[in-house]
N, C-alpha and C positions, 0 to 999 in steps of 0.2 A: 542490450541486456547483458549483464556480466555473468559469465559462467561461474558456477560454484562447484566446489569439490567437498569431499568429506573432511578435508583439512581446513576448509575456510572457517574463519571466525564468524560466529552467529551472535545476534543480539537478542536478548531475552527481556520480555516485559517485566517479569518477576525477578528481582535481584537474587543472585546466587547465595546459598547459605555459606557459612564459614567453611564447612567441610567441602562443598563444591568449589569454593574459591581456592582452598588448599590443593585439592586435586588438580584443578585447572592450572595452578602455578607449577605444580610438579610436572605435569605433562608438557607444559610449555618449555620449562627448563630442560627436560629430558630431550625434547625434539631439537631444541637449539644446540644442545651439547652433542647429540649424536650425529648431527648433520653439519658440524662446523668444518669448513673446507680446510683450514690450516691444520687442524688436528687429524683429519682424514689423510691429508698428504703426508704428514709426519708419521702416521701409522704405516703407510706404505714403505717409507724409508726404514722404519724400525723393523717391519716384517722381513724386509730384504736382508738387513744386517743380522737378524737372528738366524736366518737360514745360512747365510754366508759364514757367519761366525762358527756355527756348528760344523758346517762342511769343511772349513779350513782346519779346525781342530782335529776332526776325525782323520782327515787326509794326512796331516802332519804327524800324528801320534799312532797311526795304524801300525801294529806290530811291536810298538815300544812299551806299551803298558797293558795291563789286563783289560779285557773288553769292558767290564762294568766301569772301570776307572776312566777309560777313554770316553765312554758315553756320558758319564756324569760331568766330566770336565768340558765336554762339547756343549752340554746343555747350559752350564754355568757361563761359558764364554759367549754363547748365543744370547742369553738373557742380558748380560752386561752390555753387549754390543747393541742390542735392541733398545735398552733403556737410555744409554748414552746418545745414540744417534737420534732417537725420538726427541729427547730434550733439546739437543742442539738444533735440529732442523725445525722443531716447533717454535723455539724462541727466535730463530733467525727469520722465519716467516712472519711471526707476529710483529717483530721490530721492523722488518722491511716492508710488509704489506699493510699491517694494521696500525703502524705508528706507535707501537708499545714503547715503554721506557727502555733505552739502550742498556741500562744497568742490568737487564735480564741476561746479558751476555757475559757478565762477570762470573768468575769461577766460584769465589767464596761468598760468604754472607748468607743471611736467612733465606733469601730468594735466589741464590746463585745456582750455577749449573751443578755443582757437587751435590747439594741438598736435593735438587730436582731429580738428578739421576738416581739417588737412593730411593726416593718416593716411587719413581717409575719402575725400579727394580723390584720393589715390593709388589707393585700392581701386576706386572707381567709374570712374576714368579707365581703369585697366587692364582691368576687366571689360567696360566698354562698348566700348573701342577694339578689344580682341581679338574681342569678339562681332561687331562690325561687319565685321572682316576675314574671319571664318570664317562669315559669314552663309549662304553657299552650301554649306557642308559639313554632314555628318551631325551628330547631337546629340553623339555621343561626342567627335568631333574638336573641336566648338565648346567643350564644357565643359573638355576637356583644355587647349586653348589659353588659355581665359579664366583657369583656375586657375594655369597656368604664368605668365601675364602678371602676375597679382596677386602671386604669390609672388616673382617676379623684381623687380617694381616695389618691393616693400617691402624686399627685400634690398639693392637699389641705393640707395634713399633712406636706409636704415639705415646703410649703409657710408659714405655722404656726411655722416652726422650730422644729417640733416634730420628724421628720425623715429627712434624706438627700433628696435633690431634685432628681428626677429620672434622669438618665443619658441617653444620646442619643436623637435623634429626635423623633417626634411623632410616626412615622412608627415603629421605633425600640421598642418603649415602648409598642405599641399595639401587636407586635409580641412576645415580652417577656411575656405580659399578657396572650396571647393565649397559649403559650407554658406552662406557669404555670397552666392554666386551664386544659389543656390536661393531664398534669402530676397529678393534683389533682384527676381528674376523673379516671385515670389509677390506682392511689393508692387506691381509694375507691373500684374499681373493684377487685384488688388483695386481699385487706383485706376481702371483702365479700366472695371471693373464698376460702381463707384460713380458715375462720370461718364457712363456709357452710351457711352463711346468718343468723346464730342464733342471733348474736348481733343486726343486723338490725331488725329482727323479734321481739326481746324483746323491742327494742326502739319503734317500731311502736305500739306494744300492749300497752305499758304504755301511749303513746300519745292517743290511743283510749280510755283507761280508764279515762284519764283526761278529754277528750272531752265529754264522756257520763256521768261522775259523776256529779250529781246536775242538769242535764237537765230535765225539766218538761216533763211528759208523759201524753198526753191527752187520753180521752176515746177511740177516734178513733184509737189510736195506740196500744191499748191493744188487745192482741191475746191470744189464749190458752197458748202459751209459750211466755212470755213477751220478745219482741225483745231486750229491753234494757238489761235484765238479760242474754239473749243468747249472746249478743255481749260482755258483761262483762265476761261471762264464757269463750268465745273463746279467749278474750284478756288475761285472767289469764292463760289459757292453753298454749298460745303461749309464755307468759313470763316464765312459769315454764320450758319450753323446753330448755331455755338458760342453765339451771343447770343440764340438763340430757344429759350426753355424753356417747358415746360408750367407754367401758373400755380401748380399744386400743388407744383411743385418749389421755389417761393419761400417756402413756409410756414415751413420751418425757419430760413432767415436772417431772416425777418420776426420770428419769435418771439425769436430771439437779439437783434435790435435792440430789441424791446420790453422784454426782460428788462434789457438794459444801460441803457436809458433810465429804467426804473423804479428801478434801483439808484442811478443818478445823481440822480434826482429826490429821493430820500429824504435827500440831503445838501445840497440847494441852498436858497438863499433864495427867497421867493415869486416875484419878478420873473424870476429866472434859471430857475426851474422852468417858468414859463409859456413862456419863450422856448425851452426845451428841448423841451417838448411840441410846439410849432409846428415846430421843426426835425426832430423825429422823424417827424411827419406828412409833411413834405416828403421825407424820406429814403425813406419807404415808397412814396410815389407815384413817386419817382424810380426806385426798384427795379422797379416795374411797367413804367415806360417803357423802362428798359434791357433788360428781358426781352422786349420786343417784343409784349407783351400789353396788353389794355385794363386801365385801373385797376381794382383789386379793392377797391371802396369798402367793402363790408361787412367783408371780412377786415381791411383797414387800420384801420377804425374800431374793430373788436374788439381788435386788437393795441394801438392807442393807448389805448383805455379800460383795458385790462389793465395797461399800463405805469403809467398814472396811479393806478390802485387799488393796485398793488404798491408804488409810491413812497410813497403816503399811509400805508398800514398799516406799511410798514417804518420810516418816520420816527417813527411812534408807538412802535414797538417799540424804536427807538434811544433815545427819551426815557425809556422804562422802565429801560433800562440805567443811566441816570444815578441812579436811585433805589437800585438794588442793584448794588454794585460787582461786575462779573463777573470781574475779574482776581483770580487767586489764585496765590501763590507760597510755597514753604516757607521757613521761617525758617532761616537759615544758621547751623548749630551749630559751624562751624569757626572758633572764636575765636582771634584772634592772641595770640601770647605777649607778655606785658607786659614792657617793659624800662624802665630809668630814663631820664629826660629827658637827652639828650646835652648835654654842655657846649658853651658858645660859641654858643648859638642867639640870644642877645640882645646887641645892641651899643648901649651908651649914647651913642655919638657921634651928633651931629645928622644926621638923614636929609637927603639932597640930592634935591630933587624935580625939578631941571632935567634936561634931556636926554631926557625921555620924552614921548611923545605922549599925555599924560593931562591930566585936569582936576583942579586943586588949589584948595581953599579953606581958608585957615588963619584960624581965629577967635581962637585964643590960641597965640602962638608959643612959649611956654614949653615946653621939652621934658621928657618923662618919662624914666624909666630905660631905655626902649627906643630913645631917640633921636627918637621921633615927637612932634609937638606935642601939647599937652594937649587941644586942641580943633581938629579939622580934618576935611576930606572929601577923599578921593583916589579918583578913579574913571577908568575908561577914557573915551576920547573917541569916542563912538559915531558911526556914519555919519549922514547927513542924515535918514534915515527908511527906511521900508519900500521894498523894491525893487518894480519894476513887477509882477513875478510875484506877490509877496506881496499887493500891493494888489488885483490881479486876483482872487486866491484869496479874500480876505476880503470882497470886494464881492459875489461870486457864491455862495460856499459858507457854510453855517452851521458855524462851527468846532466847535460842540459835537456836532452830529449827525455831522459828518465824522469827528471824533475817535473816536466810538464805532463808526462803520462800519469804520474802520481797525483798531480794537481787535478786532472780530469776525474780520477777515481775519487779524490777527496770531495769534489763538488757533486758527485752522484748520490742519489738517495740510498743506493745500496751501501755506501760507505758508513752509514750510521750504525751498521752492524759491528763495526770495529770500535766504536766509542767505549762501550762498557769494558771490553777486554783491555784496551789501551789504557784507560783510566786506572784499572786495577793494576796493570803491569807497572805503570809509572807512579803509582801512589797518589793520584790526583783526587782531591776531595771535590766532587761535583757540587756539593752543597754550598760551596763558596761562590758559585757563579750563576749568573742569569743566562737564559737563552736569548736569541735575537728576536726583535720585532714583536715582543709580547707573546711568543709562541709557548706552548706547553713543553716542547722538547726540541732538541737539535734536529734539524732536517738532514744534515749531512756532516761529514767529518770536518769540513772546513769551518762550518759554523761553530762546531765544538772547539776548534783550535783558536778562533778569534773570540772566545767567550768573554763576557763582561763580568766584572766583580759584582756580586750581589750587594755588598756593602763597601762603598768606596771610602778608603781611609782619609782622614784629614791630612792636609799636605802643607808643608812649609818650604820655602825656597831652599834648595840644596838637598832635599830628601831624594832617595833613590827614585828615578823617573821610570824605572822598569825593573822587572825581575831578571835574575841572571847571576852568574858567577863572575866576580872580578878577576880578570886575568893579568892586567897590566896597568900600571900607574907610573907616571913620570912627569918631570918638569925640567926645563932647561932651554938651551938655545935651539934653533931650528935644526942644526946639524946633529944634535945629540938625542933629541927627545923621542924619536921613534926608531929605535934600533932593536931588532928581534933576532936573537941567536947570531949576533954579529953582523946581521944584514941591515944596512941603513936604508930606511924607507923615507923618501922625501914627502913633505906635505903637498908638494905640487903633484906628485903621482897619486897621492891618496885623494886630495880634495879637488884637484884641477887648478889651473893657474889663476882663475878669477877669484877663487875663495882663498887660496894659499897666500896671496899678496896682502890679505887683510891682517895677517899675523906677522908682525915684524920683530917684536921683542921676545922675552921669555914666554914659552908656550907650555901648556900642560896637556897631557893626553891620558885618557882612561879607556880601557877596553873591557867590555863585559860580554860574556857568552851566554846566550839563552838556550837552555836544553829543551828537548821536546816536552818536558813536564811543566815548564814555567808558563806563567801568564804572559801572553804575547801582544799586548798593547803597550806602546811606549808613550810617555807623557812628557810635557815640557818641564825641564829642570827649573827654569826661572822665567820671569816675565820677559817679554821681548816682542819684536816685530819680525815676522818671517820675510826676509828680503830676497832669498835666492833658493831655488830648488832645481837640481839637475839629476837626471837619471843617466848614470855612466854604465854602458854595456860591458859585459865581461862573461866569465865562466860561472860555474856553479859547483865548486869543490867544497869539501867539508871545511868548516871554520873552527873545528875543535883544535885545541892547542897541540895535539899530536902532529898536526901538519907542519908545525914550525921546524921540525927536525928533518923534513924531507929534502933531499938534495935537489931533486928536479921534479917540478910539477908544471906540465905544459911548457917545458923549457926554461923555467925559472925556479930559484930556490923556494921551498915551501913557505919560508918566512914572509914572502911577498904576497901571501894570499889575500891581504886586504886590498891590494891594487889590481890583481888579475881577476878577482870575482866581481860580478855585477854589484852595483851599489847605488843608493840614493844619497846625495849630499844636500843637506839643508843648512842654510846659514841664517842666523838670527842676530839682530842688533839688540843688545840688552843693556840694562843700566850698569852691567858689569863688563862691558866691552863686547867684542865679537865672540860668538860661540857657534861652532860648527858641529853638527851631529851627522855621522855617517852610518847608514843602515845597510849592512853588508849582506848580500844574498848568499845562499849556500845550496847544497844538494837538498832538493824538495822545497826550497824557499826562494826561487828566483824572483817571484813576484812579491813586491811590498807596496804598501799604499801610504802616501803622505796626504793627510786629510785637509789641513788648512791651506788654502791657496796663498800664493805669494802676495804680500801686502797685508796679511791678517795680523792683528795684534793678539798674541796668545798670552794666557796667564799661567803661572806656575801650576802644574798638576793637570792641565787640560790634555785631552787625548790628541796626540799628534800623529802617530803612525801605527800601522797594523802589519804584523808579519803573518804569513800563512804557513809557517812552520818555524822551527827553531833557527836562530841565526846569531849575529854579533852586532853590537853597537859600539861605535868609536866616538868619544867626546873630545873635541879639541877646543881649548879655551885659553884666555890670556892668564898666564900663571900668577901674575902679581895682583889679580883681582879675586882669587879664591884661596881658601884654606882646605887642606885635607882633614877630615874629622879624625878624632882620636880613635884608635883601635882598628881602623880600616886596614886591610891587608889583602894581597892577592890570594885567591882561593876562597874568599869570603862570599857567601850567598847573599845577594841583595833581595830585599823584600820591598815592593813598591810602597812608597809613602811612609815607610817605617824605619828603614835603615838610613842613617846619615851617609851621604854620598859625596857631596862637594859643596862646601859652605861659602857663600859670598863673604869676603872679608869685611865689607862695610856693615853687614848685619851683625858681625861679631865685635868689631872694634867700637862701633857706635854704642853698643849696649854692654860692653865689657863682659861678654858671656864666656870667657875662657875658663877652663878648669885649672885652678891653681893648686 
């Protein structure tokens, strides 16, 4: 026999009336809203930030402003801290635990954090303000006034256009207000219980000091022990107790510090790791000092040793990830529709190189049928070198272990919290893309990064096979064609001896850089058969053009980054001769995937490769079999399937498609 409670749902033989159904729905919605775990947890965070915001403001401005101004400013700071922290924690919990849309983490937009914070600010201001006014009244009057204030506040701001108008009828709005009020009070109670009332005591003591400071004392109030001094002394004593904890209370934050230090140690170079261990030890001792207790040497040593051990074993685990690629993504079967090469893509008139902030080297000025010289190099003009932040990073962090550490984060469900903010920061339109496997949302950041296009564009041979910025284009003999910042890079070093020997005459090279905002699936440029694939191990340095100017990177000039970074080399036999594509790894993108196995016949536009973060593609081809399209230039942003990239000569010459 199943036990029943007063909250159990009952079945009635007689159908409920419309009024009963409406009341039942209101009560059900009220119960669900008032007991929602994610909202209650966020209320606890918000309550804590309200108290801490007030406390910090009063402590910082004590004696600098008039007492009423300090008190008003502290309330305003507390309310804003409460509203912002509630929205941020609530949205993070909903995305992480309930699988809500990651776009909730974006700052702007009609449903963004900024609008949500404003709505919460109205809510908490109305509830706390009305509660303060009705403090001396009975509970029924207090709650009625608070709910009325919240409903009225949202009606007013909605009418003014500051926030959306409240949804539902008046009864539903009042029930929602009462549920929010109960949740706020429950959050306050839980926070005070977790802190033992210390934060509230410190806040009250500072308020008492502000109230008593500057108040005149008459002769009739003077006693052997001045009441004012006694009150101030008690207030100061209560305030000081905030910073006096039982040493056992510090174990949790110490363990958190130790875990964070170990996590960081696993990605650092040796000298930086030693400095981090010393800094962690100093932080643990400093925490003891701030708590007002004697140093806990045994506990601190145990935490420090645990951090070192965790960092060591995690670094070994990260190195094992390098041996077995942990990234996996499905092959995209949404092939584009093939269309003929559009007319007018090639212009035989001589190209003008002037007027662009690029670097040009011309070895043979005779022009080909596309208007470009027979032998030349045309590239972007990169900045002077790595930025201060990049130099700092590569000096202290091991890029390989850091990359695989970020890879683990990107594969975790927690990482989906980053999607909305990252998309907003980089200006990525999520409406362009589908999620994986027929899901309703991305499960993690890696799935977001290997996103598929919702609408695959039609594709013709020679259209851009991937997104990215064109950095380098050249054609000429083997000794000239790949020279960056005066540093000659041989095809043997880039491709390996087996592939390099396939190219004997004039060779063409194009290099594109995929930034983190780009679409990160690469497709086949033309039809062909995949005859070779090799993974060449190496480092994971940045592939941005700023590295070209570095004098020494791992003992080599930075211009050699294409050869000392890890890379996948793919060779295809095509109707237009041999074509090699090199997919170069970089920081945060050591792992790439080549989807078709060796021996597969691929069609132009088919999905060929997946990056798991931004990187660089290098295309090597027989120069006398392709034309460069008119208007192409280094610095140009490529759009998959839409931007002309490298046009087969036979497609142009046979149909007389040149622009005259």
